[in-house]
C-alpha positions in Angstrom: -26.9 -19.8 -51.1 -29.5 -17.4 -52.4 -32.7 -17.6 -50.4 -34.8 -16.3 -53.3 -33.6 -19.2 -55.6 -34.5 -21.8 -52.9 -37.9 -20.2 -52.5 -38.6 -20.3 -56.3 -37.6 -24.0 -56.5 -40.0 -25.0 -53.7 -42.8 -22.8 -55.1 -42.5 -24.7 -58.4 -42.6 -28.0 -56.5 -45.7 -27.0 -54.6 -47.4 -25.9 -57.8 -46.6 -29.2 -59.5 -47.8 -31.2 -56.5 -51.1 -29.4 -56.5 -51.6 -29.6 -60.2 -50.8 -33.3 -60.7 -50.7 -35.2 -57.4 -53.8 -33.7 -55.8 -55.7 -34.3 -59.0 -54.6 -37.9 -59.0 -55.8 -38.3 -55.4 -59.1 -36.6 -56.1 -60.0 -38.6 -59.2 -58.3 -42.0 -58.7 -58.2 -42.5 -55.0 -61.2 -40.6 -53.5 -63.4 -40.4 -56.7 -64.9 -37.1 -55.8 -68.0 -36.0 -57.7 -69.4 -32.5 -57.9 -73.0 -33.7 -57.5 -72.4 -35.7 -54.3 -74.5 -34.7 -51.3 -72.5 -33.0 -48.5 -73.2 -32.7 -44.8 -73.5 -28.9 -44.8 -76.6 -29.1 -47.0 -78.1 -32.3 -45.6 -77.7 -31.3 -41.9 -77.7 -27.5 -42.2 -78.4 -26.0 -38.8 -77.0 -22.4 -39.0 -74.5 -23.1 -36.1 -71.9 -25.6 -37.2 -73.4 -27.0 -40.5 -73.3 -24.0 -42.9 -72.8 -24.3 -46.7 -70.0 -21.9 -47.5 -68.5 -20.7 -50.8 -65.1 -22.3 -51.5 -63.1 -19.0 -51.4 -64.5 -18.1 -48.0 -64.1 -21.6 -46.5 -60.5 -21.8 -47.9 -59.7 -18.7 -45.9 -61.3 -20.1 -42.7 -59.5 -23.5 -43.1 -56.2 -22.0 -44.0 -56.2 -19.5 -41.1 -57.3 -22.2 -38.7 -54.4 -24.6 -39.6 -51.8 -21.8 -40.1 -51.4 -20.8 -36.5 -48.1 -20.1 -34.7 -46.8 -23.7 -35.1 -45.6 -23.5 -38.7 -43.5 -20.5 -37.6 -42.1 -21.8 -34.3 -41.3 -25.3 -35.6 -39.1 -24.3 -38.5 -37.5 -21.5 -36.5 -36.0 -24.0 -34.1 -35.4 -26.9 -36.6 -33.0 -24.8 -38.6 -30.5 -25.4 -35.8 -29.7 -28.6 -37.7 -29.0 -26.5 -40.8 -31.2 -25.1 -43.6 -31.2 -28.1 -45.9 -32.9 -30.7 -43.6 -35.6 -28.2 -42.6 -36.2 -27.1 -46.3 -36.4 -30.7 -47.6 -38.8 -31.8 -44.9 -41.1 -28.8 -45.4 -41.2 -29.2 -49.2 -41.5 -33.0 -49.5 -43.5 -33.5 -46.3 -46.1 -30.9 -47.5 -46.5 -32.5 -50.9 -46.5 -36.2 -50.1 -47.6 -36.3 -46.5 -49.2 -33.2 -45.0 -51.4 -32.3 -47.9 -52.5 -35.9 -48.4 -53.3 -36.2 -44.7 -55.4 -33.0 -44.7 -57.2 -33.9 -47.9 -57.9 -37.4 -46.8 -59.2 -36.4 -43.3 -61.6 -33.9 -45.0 -62.9 -36.4 -47.5 -63.5 -39.2 -45.0 -65.4 -36.7 -42.8 -67.5 -35.5 -45.7 -68.4 -39.1 -46.5 -69.4 -39.7 -42.9 -71.9 -36.9 -42.2 -69.2 -34.4 -41.1 -68.1 -36.5 -38.1 -64.7 -35.9 -36.5 -61.9 -38.3 -37.3 -62.0 -39.7 -33.8 -65.7 -40.5 -34.1 -65.2 -42.1 -37.5 -62.4 -44.3 -36.1 -65.1 -46.0 -34.0 -67.1 -46.9 -37.1 -64.1 -47.9 -39.2 -62.0 -49.9 -36.7 -63.8 -50.4 -33.4 -65.9 -48.5 -30.8 -63.0 -48.9 -28.3 -60.6 -47.1 -30.7 -63.1 -44.2 -30.9 -62.8 -43.6 -27.2 -59.0 -44.0 -27.2 -58.5 -41.7 -30.1 -60.9 -39.1 -28.8 -59.0 -39.0 -25.5 -55.7 -38.5 -27.3 -57.3 -35.7 -29.4 -58.8 -34.0 -26.3 -55.4 -34.1 -24.6 -53.8 -32.4 -27.7 -56.4 -29.7 -27.9 -56.1 -29.1 -24.1 -52.5 -28.3 -24.5 -53.1 -26.1 -27.6 -55.7 -24.0 -25.8 -53.6 -23.3 -22.7 -50.3 -22.7 -24.6 -51.7 -20.6 -27.5 -53.5 -18.3 -25.0 -50.1 -17.9 -23.3 -48.3 -17.2 -26.6 -50.8 -14.5 -27.6 -50.7 -13.0 -24.2 -46.9 -12.9 -24.3 -47.0 -11.2 -27.7 -49.5 -8.6 -26.5 -47.2 -7.7 -23.6 -44.1 -7.6 -25.7 -45.7 -5.9 -28.7 -48.6 -3.7 -27.4 -49.0 -2.1 -30.8 -50.6 -5.4 -31.9 -53.5 -5.2 -29.4 -55.6 -2.6 -31.2 -55.5 -4.2 -34.7 -56.3 -7.7 -33.3 -59.4 -6.6 -31.4 -60.5 -4.3 -34.2 -60.4 -7.4 -36.5 -62.8 -9.3 -34.2 -65.3 -6.5 -34.2 -65.1 -5.9 -37.9 -65.4 -9.6 -38.6 -68.7 -9.8 -36.8 -70.1 -6.8 -38.7 -68.9 -8.5 -41.9 -70.6 -11.7 -41.0 -73.9 -9.9 -40.3 -73.7 -8.0 -43.5 -73.1 -11.0 -45.6 -75.4 -13.6 -44.0 -78.2 -11.4 -42.7 -78.2 -8.5 -45.3 -77.3 -10.9 -48.1 -74.6 -8.6 -49.5 -71.8 -10.0 -51.8 -68.7 -10.7 -49.8 -65.9 -9.2 -51.8 -66.5 -5.4 -51.4 -67.3 -5.4 -47.7 -64.4 -7.8 -47.0 -61.9 -5.5 -48.8 -63.2 -2.5 -46.8 -62.9 -4.5 -43.6 -59.3 -5.5 -44.5 -58.5 -1.9 -45.2 -59.6 -1.0 -41.7 -57.5 -3.8 -40.3 -54.4 -2.5 -42.2 -55.1 1.0 -41.1 -55.4 -0.2 -37.5 -51.8 -1.6 -37.7 -50.4 1.8 -38.5 -52.3 3.3 -35.4 -51.4 0.4 -33.1 -48.6 2.4 -31.3 -50.7 5.5 -30.9 -53.6 3.6 -29.4 -51.3 1.7 -27.0 -49.8 5.1 -25.9 -53.2 6.7 -25.6 -54.8 3.8 -23.6 -52.0 2.8 -21.1 -54.4 0.5 -19.3 -54.0 -2.0 -22.2 -50.3 -2.1 -21.7 -50.7 -2.8 -18.0 -52.6 -6.1 -18.5 -50.3 -9.0 -17.6 -49.8 -12.1 -19.5 -52.0 -13.9 -17.0 -54.7 -11.3 -17.5 -54.6 -11.8 -21.2 -54.8 -15.6 -20.7 -58.1 -15.1 -18.8 -59.5 -12.7 -21.5 -58.4 -14.9 -24.4 -59.8 -18.2 -23.0 -63.2 -16.5 -22.1 -63.2 -15.1 -25.7 -62.5 -18.6 -27.0 -65.6 -19.9 -25.2 -67.8 -17.3 -26.7 -66.3 -17.9 -30.2 -66.8 -21.7 -29.8 -70.5 -21.5 -29.3 -71.4 -18.6 -31.7 -72.7 -19.5 -35.1 -69.7 -20.2 -37.3 -70.9 -17.6 -39.9 -70.9 -14.8 -37.3 -67.2 -14.7 -36.2 -65.1 -17.6 -37.3 -65.8 -17.6 -41.0 -65.5 -13.8 -41.6 -62.6 -13.4 -39.2 -60.7 -16.2 -40.8 -61.5 -14.8 -44.3 -59.9 -11.5 -43.2 -57.0 -13.5 -41.8 -56.5 -15.1 -45.2 -56.3 -11.7 -46.7 -53.7 -10.8 -44.2 -51.7 -14.0 -44.6 -51.7 -13.7 -48.4 -50.5 -10.1 -48.0 -47.8 -11.2 -45.6 -46.7 -14.0 -47.9 -46.6 -11.6 -50.8 -44.6 -9.0 -48.8 -42.2 -11.7 -47.6 -41.8 -13.1 -51.1 -41.4 -9.7 -52.6 -38.8 -8.8 -50.0 -36.9 -11.9 -50.8 -36.9 -11.1 -54.5 -35.7 -7.5 -53.8 -33.3 -8.2 -51.0 -31.9 -11.5 -52.5 -30.6 -12.4 -49.1 -27.9 -15.0 -48.6 -28.5 -18.0 -46.3 -26.4 -17.3 -43.2 -27.0 -20.8 -41.6 -24.8 -23.8 -42.5 -26.3 -26.4 -44.8 -26.2 -29.1 -42.2 -25.3 -29.1 -38.5 -25.2 -32.8 -37.5 -24.9 -32.3 -33.7 -25.8 -28.9 -32.3 -24.9 -28.2 -28.7 -27.5 -29.8 -26.4 -29.9 -30.7 -29.3 -31.5 -34.2 -29.6 -30.6 -36.3 -32.6 -31.8 -34.8 -36.0 -33.4 -38.2 -36.8 -36.2 -38.5 -35.7 -36.6 -35.1 -34.0 -36.6 -33.1 -37.2 -39.9 -34.7 -38.1 -41.4 -33.8 -34.7 -40.0 -30.3 -34.4 -41.5 -29.3 -37.7 -45.0 -30.6 -37.6 -47.3 -27.9 -38.9 -45.6 -26.8 -42.2 -45.0 -30.5 -43.2 -47.7 -32.7 -41.5 -49.8 -32.1 -38.5 -52.5 -34.1 -36.7 -54.2 -30.8 -35.7 -55.0 -30.2 -39.3 -57.1 -33.4 -39.5 -59.0 -32.2 -36.5 -59.8 -28.9 -38.2 -60.7 -30.6 -41.4 -63.0 -33.1 -39.8 -64.1 -31.0 -36.9 -65.2 -27.7 -38.5 -64.3 -27.5 -42.2 -66.2 -30.6 -43.4 -69.4 -29.2 -41.9 -69.2 -26.1 -44.1 -68.1 -27.4 -47.5 -70.8 -26.7 -50.1 -69.6 -29.0 -52.9 -67.6 -32.2 -52.6 -65.0 -31.2 -55.1 -64.1 -28.2 -53.0 -62.3 -30.6 -50.8 -59.3 -30.6 -53.1 -58.4 -26.9 -53.1 -59.3 -26.6 -49.4 -57.7 -29.8 -48.1 -54.7 -30.2 -50.3 -54.4 -26.6 -51.4 -54.7 -25.3 -47.8 -51.8 -27.4 -46.8 -49.8 -26.1 -49.7 -50.5 -22.6 -48.3 -49.2 -23.7 -44.9 -46.1 -25.3 -46.4 -45.5 -21.9 -48.0 -45.6 -20.3 -44.6 -43.3 -23.0 -43.2 -40.9 -22.4 -46.1 -40.8 -18.6 -45.4 -40.3 -19.3 -41.7 -37.2 -21.4 -42.6 -35.8 -18.7 -44.8 -36.6 -15.9 -42.3 -34.7 -17.9 -39.6 -31.7 -18.5 -41.9 -31.5 -15.6 -44.2 -32.9 -12.9 -42.0 -29.7 -12.4 -40.1 -27.1 -9.9 -41.2 -24.1 -12.2 -40.8 -23.2 -15.9 -40.2 -21.8 -14.9 -36.8 -25.1 -13.4 -35.8 -27.0 -16.6 -36.8 -24.5 -18.7 -34.8 -25.0 -16.4 -31.8 -28.8 -16.9 -32.0 -28.5 -20.7 -32.5 -25.5 -21.3 -30.2 -27.2 -24.1 -28.4 -30.6 -25.9 -28.2 -31.4 -24.2 -24.9 -30.9 -20.7 -26.3 -32.7 -21.3 -29.6 -35.7 -23.3 -28.3 -37.2 -20.7 -26.1 -40.6 -19.2 -27.1 -39.3 -15.7 -27.5 -36.3 -16.9 -29.5 -38.4 -18.8 -31.9 -41.0 -16.0 -32.5 -38.3 -13.4 -32.5 -36.3 -15.1 -35.2 -39.4 -15.1 -37.5 -40.7 -11.6 -36.6 -37.3 -9.9 -36.9 -36.2 -11.9 -39.9 -39.5 -11.4 -41.7 -39.4 -7.7 -40.9 -36.0 -7.5 -42.5 -37.5 -8.9 -45.8 -40.5 -6.6 -45.7 -38.5 -3.5 -44.8 -36.5 -4.0 -48.1 -39.7 -2.9 -49.9 -39.5 0.5 -48.3 -41.8 -0.1 -45.3 -40.5 1.3 -42.0 -38.9 -1.4 -39.9 -41.2 -0.7 -36.9 -44.3 -1.0 -39.0 -43.0 -4.2 -40.6 -42.4 -5.7 -37.1 -45.9 -4.8 -36.0 -47.3 -6.3 -39.2 -45.4 -9.5 -38.6 -46.4 -9.7 -34.9 -50.1 -9.1 -35.8 -49.9 -11.9 -38.4 -48.5 -14.3 -35.9 -51.1 -13.3 -33.2 -54.0 -13.4 -35.7 -53.2 -17.0 -36.7 -52.5 -18.1 -33.2 -55.9 -16.7 -32.2 -57.6 -18.5 -35.1 -56.1 -21.8 -33.9 -57.1 -20.9 -30.4 -60.8 -20.5 -31.1 -61.0 -23.2 -33.7 -59.4 -25.5 -31.1 -62.0 -24.4 -28.6 -64.8 -25.3 -31.1 -63.2 -28.7 -31.8 -62.8 -29.5 -28.1 -66.5 -28.7 -27.6 -67.4 -31.1 -30.4 -65.0 -33.8 -29.1 -66.5 -33.6 -25.6 -70.0 -33.8 -27.0 -69.1 -36.9 -29.1 -67.7 -38.6 -26.0 -70.7 -37.6 -24.0 -73.1 -38.9 -26.7 -71.2 -42.2 -26.8 -71.6 -42.7 -23.1 -75.0 -41.2 -22.6 -74.0 -38.1 -20.6 -76.7 -35.8 -22.0 -75.7 -32.7 -20.2 -72.3 -32.6 -22.0 -73.9 -32.8 -25.4 -75.2 -29.2 -24.8 -72.8 -26.9 -26.7 -72.6 -24.3 -23.9 -71.8 -27.0 -21.2 -69.3 -28.8 -23.4 -67.7 -25.5 -24.4 -67.4 -24.4 -20.8 -65.9 -27.8 -19.7 -63.3 -27.6 -22.5 -62.3 -24.0 -21.7 -62.4 -24.6 -18.0 -60.0 -27.4 -18.2 -57.6 -25.3 -20.4 -57.8 -22.5 -17.9 -57.0 -24.8 -15.0 -53.9 -26.0 -16.9 -52.8 -22.5 -17.7 -53.2 -21.4 -14.0 -51.2 -24.4 -12.8 -48.1 -22.3 -13.0 -47.5 -18.6 -12.4 -48.1 -16.1 -15.1 -50.6 -18.3 -17.0 -47.8 -20.5 -18.4 -49.0 -23.8 -16.9 -49.6 -25.2 -20.4 -45.8 -25.0 -21.0 -45.4 -27.8 -18.5 -47.0 -30.2 -21.0 -45.8 -28.4 -24.2 -42.9 -30.8 -24.7 -45.5 -33.5 -25.4 -47.3 -31.4 -28.0 -45.0 -32.2 -31.0 -45.1 -36.0 -30.5 -48.8 -36.1 -29.6 -49.6 -34.0 -32.6 -47.7 -36.3 -34.9 -49.2 -39.4 -33.3 -52.7 -38.0 -34.1 -51.5 -37.5 -37.7 -50.3 -41.1 -37.9 -53.6 -42.5 -36.5 -55.6 -40.3 -38.8 -53.8 -41.8 -41.8 -54.3 -45.2 -40.4 -58.1 -44.7 -40.1 -58.2 -43.4 -43.6 -56.2 -46.4 -44.9 -58.5 -48.8 -43.2 -61.5 -47.0 -44.7 -60.0 -47.0 -48.2 -59.2 -50.7 -47.9 -62.8 -51.4 -46.9 -63.9 -49.4 -49.9 -61.7 -51.5 -52.2 -59.4 -48.6 -53.0 -55.6 -48.3 -53.0 -54.1 -47.6 -49.6 -50.4 -47.1 -50.3 -50.8 -43.3 -50.8 -52.0 -42.9 -47.1 -50.4 -46.0 -45.6 -46.8 -45.2 -46.5 -46.9 -41.7 -45.0 -48.7 -43.2 -42.0 -45.8 -45.7 -41.4 -43.2 -43.0 -41.9 -44.6 -40.5 -39.5 -45.8 -43.2 -37.1 -42.4 -44.8 -36.9 -40.5 -41.5 -36.4 -43.0 -40.3 -33.8 -43.0 -43.5 -31.7 -39.2 -43.5 -31.8 -39.1 -39.9 -30.6 -41.8 -40.3 -28.0 -40.2 -43.4 -26.6 -36.9 -41.6 -26.3 -38.5 -38.6 -24.7 -40.4 -40.6 -22.1 -37.3 -42.5 -21.1 -35.5 -39.2 -20.8 -38.3 -37.8 -18.6 -38.0 -40.8 -16.2 -34.3 -40.4 -16.0 -34.6 -36.7 -15.3 -37.3 -37.1 -12.7 -39.9 -35.2 -14.7 -42.7 -37.4 -13.5 -45.7 -35.4 -14.9 -44.3 -35.5 -18.4 -43.2 -39.1 -18.0 -46.7 -40.1 -16.8 -48.7 -38.3 -19.5 -46.2 -39.3 -22.2 -46.4 -43.0 -21.2 -50.2 -42.9 -21.2 -50.4 -41.2 -24.6 -47.8 -43.6 -26.1 -49.7 -46.6 -24.8 -53.0 -45.4 -26.1 -51.4 -44.7 -29.5 -49.8 -48.2 -29.7 -53.2 -49.7 -28.7 -55.0 -47.8 -31.5 -52.4 -48.7 -34.1 -52.5 -52.4 -33.0 -56.2 -52.6 -33.5 -56.1 -50.8 -36.8 -53.3 -53.0 -38.1 -55.3 -56.1 -37.1 -58.2 -54.8 -39.2 -55.9 -54.0 -42.2 -54.4 -57.5 -42.0 -57.8 -59.2 -41.7 -57.1 -60.6 -38.2 -59.9 -58.6 -36.6 -63.5 -58.2 -37.9 -64.4 -54.5 -38.1 -67.9 -53.1 -37.4 -70.2 -52.4 -40.3 -69.2 -49.2 -42.1 -71.1 -46.2 -40.8 -73.8 -44.5 -42.8 -72.4 -42.5 -45.7 -73.6 -39.0 -46.3 -73.8 -39.5 -50.1 -72.2 -41.1 -53.0 -68.6 -41.9 -53.6 -68.7 -45.3 -51.9 
């Protein structure tokens, strides 16, 4: 099967989904109005609440959700064949993931930019707020520890990526200062900044050779550096680092997607993977685990945390929620699609693919997943005449840049979640952004240090996929209850909620039972607690939906649209 043809079919489906389905949701379900008040203007503080042009915020939001997950998930899920992974990425993005992200963004905008966990307390019950915020905090805890380890691993394995990544941070802060303090138009300086980033990629090897101290930093050393950086990024004004850095990342991601797509068109590679592999060696059942393995790239609870945690506080116009929420997820679905194709058509022969995906154990390792994407993507890019070494560095920098974005966005969300819990229980000290940020990063650092080499987060990583999807299901439940209380149709969020919730509870239950059987008590304990909290939240939400439980009064709305 020609990979370029498959890509074209899915691109058309994405375009139609955005053109028609997102418009239907915007007009008929959410009733967005251009003149509605928005939190960024009503609560502007120059730190978190900052009105931002749509194209800049799109870059920030897209980069924040498009971390390493939409790459590593598809790169392992293709072990069941290319067709299941491709269908889930395409249909999941259009009818579930983009709806989830759009809905989470809208409900936060209508509730003063509060996080989805905080909103759950006002929509369902105060008890649900606490339960949901605990689940969210657990998810972000894993993300911070594991993504720091992933980036550290890539820095050690690809030292040529170190210089471009840190140059990007410095250039981004200069760009933020120029735009927000000197009031310059963004386009010209951002293009200059991006040109510097691209140039840095070509000099990555030379700098690594000239400064050998960089290559001697261990993965553990990078974990320390990255988590300390994340603390700083989480407390800085959003306009100084996150917005401009993520805007540059969006340039890089768009460039990467164009190069990968162009390489597909030139190379016209053949899919080397089988269409369907029902029972790969050592793999869990395709159903329900396909829907857990590919989370980001189809639907992801982390996206709702970004949408309601940071993005909703920066939207300058209510109708911008459509291109940012729904359109941003279409962008991530595109990345997930290209990851599927890189991991199935980036191999020279079918035998080579089978060698890489010989068993679940061989294909599911971190280096195997990232390697399948970086090497396969570099094959596509190299077909455009770019040297293979440079292409690999570019792909590695792209992966690291988006993992870093998810890392510091996650740190900011964790700070806000801790502050929300502290405010609910009257712990004033934890409402301070520096204290809350330090607690969040300190907990992640303790988790990372729990095992040698900074890889302690990997102990709990098997719970990430199911916890992430449980958060997505609960987010859709909260939105469904909110829509019902507004007198609006709920089917468009409730049906995806039931689908992702059922698959995830099924998978989580199977995983927890397996952990008990294998004596993996830490995973079994945490998994049991998370599953119990989720069932509790869903039970209370279902009672409100069915009218068996009286909800609290609806929280104060930011503006119109009620």
